[in-house]
mmCIF file as gemmi writes it, N, C-alpha and C atoms, coordinates in Angstrom:
data_model
loop_
_atom_site.group_PDB
_atom_site.id
_atom_site.type_symbol
_atom_site.label_atom_id
_atom_site.label_alt_id
_atom_site.label_comp_id
_atom_site.label_asym_id
_atom_site.label_entity_id
_atom_site.label_seq_id
_atom_site.pdbx_PDB_ins_code
_atom_site.Cartn_x
_atom_site.Cartn_y
_atom_site.Cartn_z
_atom_site.occupancy
_atom_site.B_iso_or_equiv
_atom_site.pdbx_formal_charge
_atom_site.auth_seq_id
_atom_site.auth_asym_id
_atom_site.pdbx_PDB_model_num
ATOM 1 N N . MET Axp A 1 ? -15.85 20.518 3.906 1 0 ? 1 A 1
ATOM 2 C CA . MET Axp A 1 ? -15.579 19.666 2.77 1 0 ? 1 A 1
ATOM 3 C C . MET Axp A 1 ? -14.843 18.425 3.263 1 0 ? 1 A 1
ATOM 4 N N . LYS Axp A 2 ? -15.245 17.275 2.752 1 0 ? 2 A 1
ATOM 5 C CA . LYS Axp A 2 ? -14.576 16.02 3.047 1 0 ? 2 A 1
ATOM 6 C C . LYS Axp A 2 ? -13.856 15.547 1.797 1 0 ? 2 A 1
ATOM 7 N N . ILE Axp A 3 ? -12.669 15.004 1.982 1 0 ? 3 A 1
ATOM 8 C CA . ILE Axp A 3 ? -11.912 14.435 0.872 1 0 ? 3 A 1
ATOM 9 C C . ILE Axp A 3 ? -11.801 12.937 1.104 1 0 ? 3 A 1
ATOM 10 N N . TYR Axp A 4 ? -12.173 12.162 0.116 1 0 ? 4 A 1
ATOM 11 C CA . TYR Axp A 4 ? -12.072 10.711 0.182 1 0 ? 4 A 1
ATOM 12 C C . TYR Axp A 4 ? -10.942 10.29 -0.751 1 0 ? 4 A 1
ATOM 13 N N . LYS Axp A 5 ? -9.868 9.863 -0.16 1 0 ? 5 A 1
ATOM 14 C CA . LYS Axp A 5 ? -8.662 9.523 -0.914 1 0 ? 5 A 1
ATOM 15 C C . LYS Axp A 5 ? -8.887 8.332 -1.831 1 0 ? 5 A 1
ATOM 16 N N . SER Axp A 6 ? -8.134 8.312 -2.901 1 0 ? 6 A 1
ATOM 17 C CA . SER Axp A 6 ? -8.125 7.177 -3.815 1 0 ? 6 A 1
ATOM 18 C C . SER Axp A 6 ? -7.494 5.978 -3.12 1 0 ? 6 A 1
ATOM 19 N N . ILE Axp A 7 ? -7.745 4.804 -3.652 1 0 ? 7 A 1
ATOM 20 C CA . ILE Axp A 7 ? -7.09 3.618 -3.117 1 0 ? 7 A 1
ATOM 21 C C . ILE Axp A 7 ? -5.643 3.534 -3.582 1 0 ? 7 A 1
ATOM 22 N N . VAL Axp A 8 ? -5.27 4.371 -4.535 1 0 ? 8 A 1
ATOM 23 C CA . VAL Axp A 8 ? -3.909 4.387 -5.068 1 0 ? 8 A 1
ATOM 24 C C . VAL Axp A 8 ? -3.194 5.638 -4.559 1 0 ? 8 A 1
ATOM 25 N N . ASP Axp A 9 ? -2.038 5.448 -3.971 1 0 ? 9 A 1
ATOM 26 C CA . ASP Axp A 9 ? -1.233 6.556 -3.457 1 0 ? 9 A 1
ATOM 27 C C . ASP Axp A 9 ? -0.585 7.298 -4.631 1 0 ? 9 A 1
ATOM 28 N N . GLU Axp A 10 ? -0.873 8.577 -4.755 1 0 ? 10 A 1
ATOM 29 C CA . GLU Axp A 10 ? -0.352 9.397 -5.856 1 0 ? 10 A 1
ATOM 30 C C . GLU Axp A 10 ? 1.174 9.39 -5.915 1 0 ? 10 A 1
ATOM 31 N N . ARG Axp A 11 ? 1.834 9.147 -4.792 1 0 ? 11 A 1
ATOM 32 C CA . ARG Axp A 11 ? 3.301 9.187 -4.774 1 0 ? 11 A 1
ATOM 33 C C . ARG Axp A 11 ? 3.919 8.094 -5.643 1 0 ? 11 A 1
ATOM 34 N N . ILE Axp A 12 ? 3.153 7.072 -5.986 1 0 ? 12 A 1
ATOM 35 C CA . ILE Axp A 12 ? 3.673 6.003 -6.842 1 0 ? 12 A 1
ATOM 36 C C . ILE Axp A 12 ? 4.063 6.525 -8.222 1 0 ? 12 A 1
ATOM 37 N N . LEU Axp A 13 ? 3.471 7.639 -8.618 1 0 ? 13 A 1
ATOM 38 C CA . LEU Axp A 13 ? 3.789 8.244 -9.918 1 0 ? 13 A 1
ATOM 39 C C . LEU Axp A 13 ? 5.282 8.513 -10.05 1 0 ? 13 A 1
ATOM 40 N N . HIS Axp A 14 ? 5.926 8.874 -8.968 1 0 ? 14 A 1
ATOM 41 C CA . HIS Axp A 14 ? 7.358 9.196 -9.005 1 0 ? 14 A 1
ATOM 42 C C . HIS Axp A 14 ? 8.226 7.967 -9.278 1 0 ? 14 A 1
ATOM 43 N N . ASP Axp A 15 ? 7.653 6.766 -9.147 1 0 ? 15 A 1
ATOM 44 C CA . ASP Axp A 15 ? 8.38 5.527 -9.433 1 0 ? 15 A 1
ATOM 45 C C . ASP Axp A 15 ? 8.222 5.075 -10.882 1 0 ? 15 A 1
ATOM 46 N N . PHE Axp A 16 ? 7.379 5.736 -11.641 1 0 ? 16 A 1
ATOM 47 C CA . PHE Axp A 16 ? 7.16 5.366 -13.036 1 0 ? 16 A 1
ATOM 48 C C . PHE Axp A 16 ? 8.399 5.685 -13.865 1 0 ? 16 A 1
ATOM 49 N N . SER Axp A 17 ? 8.672 4.857 -14.854 1 0 ? 17 A 1
ATOM 50 C CA . SER Axp A 17 ? 9.849 5.075 -15.689 1 0 ? 17 A 1
ATOM 51 C C . SER Axp A 17 ? 9.656 6.249 -16.648 1 0 ? 17 A 1
ATOM 52 N N . LYS Axp A 18 ? 8.434 6.499 -17.061 1 0 ? 18 A 1
ATOM 53 C CA . LYS Axp A 18 ? 8.158 7.596 -17.995 1 0 ? 18 A 1
ATOM 54 C C . LYS Axp A 18 ? 6.909 8.339 -17.524 1 0 ? 18 A 1
ATOM 55 N N . ILE Axp A 19 ? 7.11 9.404 -16.782 1 0 ? 19 A 1
ATOM 56 C CA . ILE Axp A 19 ? 5.99 10.182 -16.238 1 0 ? 19 A 1
ATOM 57 C C . ILE Axp A 19 ? 5.445 11.098 -17.328 1 0 ? 19 A 1
ATOM 58 N N . GLN Axp A 20 ? 4.119 11.031 -17.52 1 0 ? 20 A 1
ATOM 59 C CA . GLN Axp A 20 ? 3.49 11.839 -18.56 1 0 ? 20 A 1
ATOM 60 C C . GLN Axp A 20 ? 2.339 12.676 -18.012 1 0 ? 20 A 1
ATOM 61 N N . GLY Axp A 21 ? 2.495 13.141 -16.787 1 0 ? 21 A 1
ATOM 62 C CA . GLY Axp A 21 ? 1.468 13.979 -16.193 1 0 ? 21 A 1
ATOM 63 C C . GLY Axp A 21 ? 1.846 14.367 -14.781 1 0 ? 21 A 1
ATOM 64 N N . ARG Axp A 22 ? 1.072 15.301 -14.213 1 0 ? 22 A 1
ATOM 65 C CA . ARG Axp A 22 ? 1.369 15.766 -12.868 1 0 ? 22 A 1
ATOM 66 C C . ARG Axp A 22 ? 0.645 14.958 -11.795 1 0 ? 22 A 1
ATOM 67 N N . SER Axp A 23 ? -0.28 14.089 -12.21 1 0 ? 23 A 1
ATOM 68 C CA . SER Axp A 23 ? -1.014 13.207 -11.299 1 0 ? 23 A 1
ATOM 69 C C . SER Axp A 23 ? -1.256 11.888 -12.02 1 0 ? 23 A 1
ATOM 70 N N . LEU Axp A 24 ? -1.709 10.886 -11.288 1 0 ? 24 A 1
ATOM 71 C CA . LEU Axp A 24 ? -1.997 9.597 -11.931 1 0 ? 24 A 1
ATOM 72 C C . LEU Axp A 24 ? -3.094 9.735 -12.989 1 0 ? 24 A 1
ATOM 73 N N . MET Axp A 25 ? -4.133 10.475 -12.659 1 0 ? 25 A 1
ATOM 74 C CA . MET Axp A 25 ? -5.218 10.661 -13.616 1 0 ? 25 A 1
ATOM 75 C C . MET Axp A 25 ? -4.716 11.402 -14.851 1 0 ? 25 A 1
ATOM 76 N N . ASN Axp A 26 ? -3.901 12.415 -14.64 1 0 ? 26 A 1
ATOM 77 C CA . ASN Axp A 26 ? -3.342 13.166 -15.745 1 0 ? 26 A 1
ATOM 78 C C . ASN Axp A 26 ? -2.393 12.291 -16.56 1 0 ? 26 A 1
ATOM 79 N N . HIS Axp A 27 ? -1.628 11.448 -15.893 1 0 ? 27 A 1
ATOM 80 C CA . HIS Axp A 27 ? -0.707 10.536 -16.569 1 0 ? 27 A 1
ATOM 81 C C . HIS Axp A 27 ? -1.456 9.597 -17.519 1 0 ? 27 A 1
ATOM 82 N N . VAL Axp A 28 ? -2.525 8.96 -17.027 1 0 ? 28 A 1
ATOM 83 C CA . VAL Axp A 28 ? -3.263 8.029 -17.891 1 0 ? 28 A 1
ATOM 84 C C . VAL Axp A 28 ? -3.927 8.77 -19.043 1 0 ? 28 A 1
ATOM 85 N N . ALA Axp A 29 ? -4.386 9.988 -18.799 1 0 ? 29 A 1
ATOM 86 C CA . ALA Axp A 29 ? -4.998 10.777 -19.869 1 0 ? 29 A 1
ATOM 87 C C . ALA Axp A 29 ? -3.979 11.125 -20.951 1 0 ? 29 A 1
ATOM 88 N N . ASN Axp A 30 ? -2.73 11.326 -20.55 1 0 ? 30 A 1
ATOM 89 C CA . ASN Axp A 30 ? -1.679 11.682 -21.509 1 0 ? 30 A 1
ATOM 90 C C . ASN Axp A 30 ? -1.02 10.46 -22.144 1 0 ? 30 A 1
ATOM 91 N N . SER Axp A 31 ? -1.159 9.31 -21.525 1 0 ? 31 A 1
ATOM 92 C CA . SER Axp A 31 ? -0.463 8.111 -21.989 1 0 ? 31 A 1
ATOM 93 C C . SER Axp A 31 ? -1.279 7.278 -22.96 1 0 ? 31 A 1
ATOM 94 N N . TYR Axp A 32 ? -2.579 7.303 -22.824 1 0 ? 32 A 1
ATOM 95 C CA . TYR Axp A 32 ? -3.446 6.439 -23.612 1 0 ? 32 A 1
ATOM 96 C C . TYR Axp A 32 ? -4.593 7.237 -24.199 1 0 ? 32 A 1
ATOM 97 N N . ASP Axp A 33 ? -5.265 6.631 -25.153 1 0 ? 33 A 1
ATOM 98 C CA . ASP Axp A 33 ? -6.462 7.271 -25.665 1 0 ? 33 A 1
ATOM 99 C C . ASP Axp A 33 ? -7.621 6.963 -24.705 1 0 ? 33 A 1
ATOM 100 N N . ILE Axp A 34 ? -8.713 7.622 -24.909 1 0 ? 34 A 1
ATOM 101 C CA . ILE Axp A 34 ? -9.848 7.504 -23.985 1 0 ? 34 A 1
ATOM 102 C C . ILE Axp A 34 ? -10.399 6.08 -23.943 1 0 ? 34 A 1
ATOM 103 N N . GLU Axp A 35 ? -10.37 5.37 -25.047 1 0 ? 35 A 1
ATOM 104 C CA . GLU Axp A 35 ? -10.877 3.993 -25.065 1 0 ? 35 A 1
ATOM 105 C C . GLU Axp A 35 ? -10.06 3.095 -24.141 1 0 ? 35 A 1
ATOM 106 N N . THR Axp A 36 ? -8.743 3.274 -24.131 1 0 ? 36 A 1
ATOM 107 C CA . THR Axp A 36 ? -7.885 2.479 -23.258 1 0 ? 36 A 1
ATOM 108 C C . THR Axp A 36 ? -8.133 2.84 -21.798 1 0 ? 36 A 1
ATOM 109 N N . ALA Axp A 37 ? -8.265 4.122 -21.506 1 0 ? 37 A 1
ATOM 110 C CA . ALA Axp A 37 ? -8.531 4.552 -20.132 1 0 ? 37 A 1
ATOM 111 C C . ALA Axp A 37 ? -9.851 3.97 -19.62 1 0 ? 37 A 1
ATOM 112 N N . ILE Axp A 38 ? -10.876 3.975 -20.463 1 0 ? 38 A 1
ATOM 113 C CA . ILE Axp A 38 ? -12.165 3.404 -20.071 1 0 ? 38 A 1
ATOM 114 C C . ILE Axp A 38 ? -12.052 1.905 -19.859 1 0 ? 38 A 1
ATOM 115 N N . SER Axp A 39 ? -11.277 1.234 -20.698 1 0 ? 39 A 1
ATOM 116 C CA . SER Axp A 39 ? -11.074 -0.207 -20.536 1 0 ? 39 A 1
ATOM 117 C C . SER Axp A 39 ? -10.396 -0.517 -19.207 1 0 ? 39 A 1
ATOM 118 N N . PHE Axp A 40 ? -9.4 0.28 -18.84 1 0 ? 40 A 1
ATOM 119 C CA . PHE Axp A 40 ? -8.751 0.089 -17.543 1 0 ? 40 A 1
ATOM 120 C C . PHE Axp A 40 ? -9.741 0.3 -16.406 1 0 ? 40 A 1
ATOM 121 N N . ALA Axp A 41 ? -10.594 1.295 -16.518 1 0 ? 41 A 1
ATOM 122 C CA . ALA Axp A 41 ? -11.6 1.543 -15.483 1 0 ? 41 A 1
ATOM 123 C C . ALA Axp A 41 ? -12.518 0.333 -15.336 1 0 ? 41 A 1
ATOM 124 N N . SER Axp A 42 ? -12.881 -0.276 -16.442 1 0 ? 42 A 1
ATOM 125 C CA . SER Axp A 42 ? -13.725 -1.467 -16.418 1 0 ? 42 A 1
ATOM 126 C C . SER Axp A 42 ? -13.02 -2.634 -15.729 1 0 ? 42 A 1
ATOM 127 N N . LEU Axp A 43 ? -11.721 -2.745 -15.917 1 0 ? 43 A 1
ATOM 128 C CA . LEU Axp A 43 ? -10.949 -3.803 -15.272 1 0 ? 43 A 1
ATOM 129 C C . LEU Axp A 43 ? -11.012 -3.682 -13.752 1 0 ? 43 A 1
ATOM 130 N N . PHE Axp A 44 ? -10.907 -2.455 -13.25 1 0 ? 44 A 1
ATOM 131 C CA . PHE Axp A 44 ? -10.858 -2.25 -11.808 1 0 ? 44 A 1
ATOM 132 C C . PHE Axp A 44 ? -12.23 -2.057 -11.166 1 0 ? 44 A 1
ATOM 133 N N . CYS Axp A 45 ? -13.241 -1.769 -11.953 1 0 ? 45 A 1
ATOM 134 C CA . CYS Axp A 45 ? -14.608 -1.627 -11.462 1 0 ? 45 A 1
ATOM 135 C C . CYS Axp A 45 ? -15.534 -2.398 -12.399 1 0 ? 45 A 1
ATOM 136 N N . PRO Axp A 46 ? -15.471 -3.726 -12.354 1 0 ? 46 A 1
ATOM 137 C CA . PRO Axp A 46 ? -16.248 -4.525 -13.307 1 0 ? 46 A 1
ATOM 138 C C . PRO Axp A 46 ? -17.732 -4.58 -12.951 1 0 ? 46 A 1
ATOM 139 N N . GLU Axp A 47 ? -18.528 -5.033 -13.905 1 0 ? 47 A 1
ATOM 140 C CA . GLU Axp A 47 ? -19.944 -5.284 -13.645 1 0 ? 47 A 1
ATOM 141 C C . GLU Axp A 47 ? -20.035 -6.484 -12.71 1 0 ? 47 A 1
ATOM 142 N N . ILE Axp A 48 ? -20.821 -6.34 -11.664 1 0 ? 48 A 1
ATOM 143 C CA . ILE Axp A 48 ? -21.003 -7.378 -10.644 1 0 ? 48 A 1
ATOM 144 C C . ILE Axp A 48 ? -22.448 -7.855 -10.695 1 0 ? 48 A 1
ATOM 145 N N . ILE Axp A 49 ? -22.653 -9.158 -10.562 1 0 ? 49 A 1
ATOM 146 C CA . ILE Axp A 49 ? -24.007 -9.697 -10.511 1 0 ? 49 A 1
ATOM 147 C C . ILE Axp A 49 ? -24.162 -10.566 -9.263 1 0 ? 49 A 1
ATOM 148 N N . GLU Axp A 50 ? -25.399 -10.701 -8.817 1 0 ? 50 A 1
ATOM 149 C CA . GLU Axp A 50 ? -25.716 -11.576 -7.693 1 0 ? 50 A 1
ATOM 150 C C . GLU Axp A 50 ? -26.646 -12.664 -8.193 1 0 ? 50 A 1
ATOM 151 N N . VAL Axp A 51 ? -26.269 -13.912 -7.955 1 0 ? 51 A 1
ATOM 152 C CA . VAL Axp A 51 ? -27.07 -15.055 -8.363 1 0 ? 51 A 1
ATOM 153 C C . VAL Axp A 51 ? -27.156 -16.008 -7.178 1 0 ? 51 A 1
ATOM 154 N N . ASP Axp A 52 ? -28.354 -16.265 -6.719 1 0 ? 52 A 1
ATOM 155 C CA . ASP Axp A 52 ? -28.55 -17.244 -5.638 1 0 ? 52 A 1
ATOM 156 C C . ASP Axp A 52 ? -27.626 -16.956 -4.457 1 0 ? 52 A 1
ATOM 157 N N . ASP Axp A 53 ? -27.583 -15.699 -4.013 1 0 ? 53 A 1
ATOM 158 C CA . ASP Axp A 53 ? -26.766 -15.229 -2.891 1 0 ? 53 A 1
ATOM 159 C C . ASP Axp A 53 ? -25.265 -15.264 -3.148 1 0 ? 53 A 1
ATOM 160 N N . CYS Axp A 54 ? -24.834 -15.484 -4.373 1 0 ? 54 A 1
ATOM 161 C CA . CYS Axp A 54 ? -23.42 -15.451 -4.735 1 0 ? 54 A 1
ATOM 162 C C . CYS Axp A 54 ? -23.135 -14.163 -5.514 1 0 ? 54 A 1
ATOM 163 N N . ILE Axp A 55 ? -21.963 -13.586 -5.277 1 0 ? 55 A 1
ATOM 164 C CA . ILE Axp A 55 ? -21.554 -12.372 -5.962 1 0 ? 55 A 1
ATOM 165 C C . ILE Axp A 55 ? -20.476 -12.738 -6.983 1 0 ? 55 A 1
ATOM 166 N N . PHE Axp A 56 ? -20.715 -12.38 -8.25 1 0 ? 56 A 1
ATOM 167 C CA . PHE Axp A 56 ? -19.796 -12.727 -9.324 1 0 ? 56 A 1
ATOM 168 C C . PHE Axp A 56 ? -19.429 -11.512 -10.16 1 0 ? 56 A 1
ATOM 169 N N . ILE Axp A 57 ? -18.22 -11.541 -10.71 1 0 ? 57 A 1
ATOM 170 C CA . ILE Axp A 57 ? -17.877 -10.636 -11.801 1 0 ? 57 A 1
ATOM 171 C C . ILE Axp A 57 ? -18.615 -11.217 -13.007 1 0 ? 57 A 1
ATOM 172 N N . SER Axp A 58 ? -19.503 -10.441 -13.591 1 0 ? 58 A 1
ATOM 173 C CA . SER Axp A 58 ? -20.399 -11.001 -14.611 1 0 ? 58 A 1
ATOM 174 C C . SER Axp A 58 ? -19.646 -11.606 -15.79 1 0 ? 58 A 1
ATOM 175 N N . GLU Axp A 59 ? -18.481 -11.084 -16.111 1 0 ? 59 A 1
ATOM 176 C CA . GLU Axp A 59 ? -17.661 -11.594 -17.214 1 0 ? 59 A 1
ATOM 177 C C . GLU Axp A 59 ? -17.299 -13.07 -17.024 1 0 ? 59 A 1
ATOM 178 N N . PHE Axp A 60 ? -17.182 -13.504 -15.764 1 0 ? 60 A 1
ATOM 179 C CA . PHE Axp A 60 ? -16.709 -14.855 -15.47 1 0 ? 60 A 1
ATOM 180 C C . PHE Axp A 60 ? -17.824 -15.864 -15.208 1 0 ? 60 A 1
ATOM 181 N N . TYR Axp A 61 ? -19.045 -15.391 -14.996 1 0 ? 61 A 1
ATOM 182 C CA . TYR Axp A 61 ? -20.151 -16.29 -14.657 1 0 ? 61 A 1
ATOM 183 C C . TYR Axp A 61 ? -20.868 -16.754 -15.923 1 0 ? 61 A 1
ATOM 184 N N . ASN Axp A 62 ? -21.096 -18.074 -16.042 1 0 ? 62 A 1
ATOM 185 C CA . ASN Axp A 62 ? -21.718 -18.589 -17.272 1 0 ? 62 A 1
ATOM 186 C C . ASN Axp A 62 ? -23.077 -19.26 -17.049 1 0 ? 62 A 1
ATOM 187 N N . GLY Axp A 63 ? -23.745 -18.913 -15.951 1 0 ? 63 A 1
ATOM 188 C CA . GLY Axp A 63 ? -25.111 -19.394 -15.755 1 0 ? 63 A 1
ATOM 189 C C . GLY Axp A 63 ? -25.233 -20.792 -15.181 1 0 ? 63 A 1
ATOM 190 N N . ASN Axp A 64 ? -24.186 -21.29 -14.569 1 0 ? 64 A 1
ATOM 191 C CA . ASN Axp A 64 ? -24.189 -22.681 -14.103 1 0 ? 64 A 1
ATOM 192 C C . ASN Axp A 64 ? -24.278 -22.814 -12.579 1 0 ? 64 A 1
ATOM 193 N N . ILE Axp A 65 ? -25.109 -22.017 -11.943 1 0 ? 65 A 1
ATOM 194 C CA . ILE Axp A 65 ? -25.189 -22.023 -10.475 1 0 ? 65 A 1
ATOM 195 C C . ILE Axp A 65 ? -25.608 -23.387 -9.92 1 0 ? 65 A 1
ATOM 196 N N . MET Axp A 66 ? -26.486 -24.083 -10.598 1 0 ? 66 A 1
ATOM 197 C CA . MET Axp A 66 ? -26.931 -25.4 -10.107 1 0 ? 66 A 1
ATOM 198 C C . MET Axp A 66 ? -25.764 -26.404 -10.083 1 0 ? 66 A 1
ATOM 199 N N . GLU Axp A 67 ? -24.96 -26.409 -11.123 1 0 ? 67 A 1
ATOM 200 C CA . GLU Axp A 67 ? -23.785 -27.289 -11.172 1 0 ? 67 A 1
ATOM 201 C C . GLU Axp A 67 ? -22.779 -26.91 -10.084 1 0 ? 67 A 1
ATOM 202 N N . LEU Axp A 68 ? -22.583 -25.61 -9.899 1 0 ? 68 A 1
ATOM 203 C CA . LEU Axp A 68 ? -21.63 -25.149 -8.887 1 0 ? 68 A 1
ATOM 204 C C . LEU Axp A 68 ? -22.078 -25.524 -7.485 1 0 ? 68 A 1
ATOM 205 N N . ARG Axp A 69 ? -23.369 -25.467 -7.222 1 0 ? 69 A 1
ATOM 206 C CA . ARG Axp A 69 ? -23.906 -25.848 -5.898 1 0 ? 69 A 1
ATOM 207 C C . ARG Axp A 69 ? -23.641 -27.328 -5.607 1 0 ? 69 A 1
ATOM 208 N N . LYS Axp A 70 ? -23.618 -28.151 -6.649 1 0 ? 70 A 1
ATOM 209 C CA . LYS Axp A 70 ? -23.325 -29.579 -6.473 1 0 ? 70 A 1
ATOM 210 C C . LYS Axp A 70 ? -21.842 -29.82 -6.197 1 0 ? 70 A 1
ATOM 211 N N . LEU Axp A 71 ? -20.977 -28.991 -6.783 1 0 ? 71 A 1
ATOM 212 C CA . LEU Axp A 71 ? -19.531 -29.17 -6.651 1 0 ? 71 A 1
ATOM 213 C C . LEU Axp A 71 ? -18.939 -28.568 -5.379 1 0 ? 71 A 1
ATOM 214 N N . TYR Axp A 72 ? -19.518 -27.478 -4.911 1 0 ? 72 A 1
ATOM 215 C CA . TYR Axp A 72 ? -18.944 -26.749 -3.783 1 0 ? 72 A 1
ATOM 216 C C . TYR Axp A 72 ? -19.919 -26.691 -2.622 1 0 ? 72 A 1
ATOM 217 N N . LYS Axp A 73 ? -19.359 -26.723 -1.42 1 0 ? 73 A 1
ATOM 218 C CA . LYS Axp A 73 ? -20.179 -26.807 -0.212 1 0 ? 73 A 1
ATOM 219 C C . LYS Axp A 73 ? -20.79 -25.484 0.206 1 0 ? 73 A 1
ATOM 220 N N . ASN Axp A 74 ? -20.12 -24.38 -0.112 1 0 ? 74 A 1
ATOM 221 C CA . ASN Axp A 74 ? -20.65 -23.105 0.374 1 0 ? 74 A 1
ATOM 222 C C . ASN Axp A 74 ? -20.465 -21.985 -0.651 1 0 ? 74 A 1
ATOM 223 N N . THR Axp A 75 ? -21.132 -20.894 -0.378 1 0 ? 75 A 1
ATOM 224 C CA . THR Axp A 75 ? -21.142 -19.74 -1.268 1 0 ? 75 A 1
ATOM 225 C C . THR Axp A 75 ? -19.742 -19.183 -1.482 1 0 ? 75 A 1
ATOM 226 N N . LYS Axp A 76 ? -18.962 -19.099 -0.418 1 0 ? 76 A 1
ATOM 227 C CA . LYS Axp A 76 ? -17.612 -18.554 -0.518 1 0 ? 76 A 1
ATOM 228 C C . LYS Axp A 76 ? -16.768 -19.348 -1.522 1 0 ? 76 A 1
ATOM 229 N N . ASP Axp A 77 ? -16.842 -20.654 -1.47 1 0 ? 77 A 1
ATOM 230 C CA . ASP Axp A 77 ? -16.069 -21.486 -2.397 1 0 ? 77 A 1
ATOM 231 C C . ASP Axp A 77 ? -16.523 -21.301 -3.851 1 0 ? 77 A 1
ATOM 232 N N . ILE Axp A 78 ? -17.812 -21.158 -4.047 1 0 ? 78 A 1
ATOM 233 C CA . ILE Axp A 78 ? -18.342 -20.922 -5.396 1 0 ? 78 A 1
ATOM 234 C C . ILE Axp A 78 ? -17.827 -19.583 -5.927 1 0 ? 78 A 1
ATOM 235 N N . GLU Axp A 79 ? -17.928 -18.551 -5.106 1 0 ? 79 A 1
ATOM 236 C CA . GLU Axp A 79 ? -17.474 -17.22 -5.518 1 0 ? 79 A 1
ATOM 237 C C . GLU Axp A 79 ? -15.972 -17.224 -5.826 1 0 ? 79 A 1
ATOM 238 N N . MET Axp A 80 ? -15.202 -17.893 -4.996 1 0 ? 80 A 1
ATOM 239 C CA . MET Axp A 80 ? -13.746 -17.946 -5.221 1 0 ? 80 A 1
ATOM 240 C C . MET Axp A 80 ? -13.438 -18.652 -6.53 1 0 ? 80 A 1
ATOM 241 N N . PHE Axp A 81 ? -14.14 -19.733 -6.83 1 0 ? 81 A 1
ATOM 242 C CA . PHE Axp A 81 ? -13.9 -20.472 -8.059 1 0 ? 81 A 1
ATOM 243 C C . PHE Axp A 81 ? -14.227 -19.631 -9.291 1 0 ? 81 A 1
ATOM 244 N N . VAL Axp A 82 ? -15.401 -19.041 -9.285 1 0 ? 82 A 1
ATOM 245 C CA . VAL Axp A 82 ? -15.852 -18.29 -10.471 1 0 ? 82 A 1
ATOM 246 C C . VAL Axp A 82 ? -15.041 -17.005 -10.652 1 0 ? 82 A 1
ATOM 247 N N . ASN Axp A 83 ? -14.775 -16.29 -9.577 1 0 ? 83 A 1
ATOM 248 C CA . ASN Axp A 83 ? -14.15 -14.976 -9.687 1 0 ? 83 A 1
ATOM 249 C C . ASN Axp A 83 ? -12.627 -14.987 -9.768 1 0 ? 83 A 1
ATOM 250 N N . SER Axp A 84 ? -12.026 -16.163 -9.628 1 0 ? 84 A 1
ATOM 251 C CA . SER Axp A 84 ? -10.557 -16.202 -9.659 1 0 ? 84 A 1
ATOM 252 C C . SER Axp A 84 ? -10.013 -16.382 -11.057 1 0 ? 84 A 1
């Protein structure tokens, strides 16, 4: 069996001012309703789109790749502008 650790260290739970669970996942389940937990998941794992070799968080992209290509010299700069 292989275990792939979370990107969040579980020990951070002990620094919380009001612990409401025995693990981070348990804490969020006890602290919020399911709609809030799902919204947080969306924040950290958003929908991603690729347009003309650029990677964007879809929430931030408004279909203006041609204008962006005129303003910025390279893909990295376009991605940084849109995704920031």
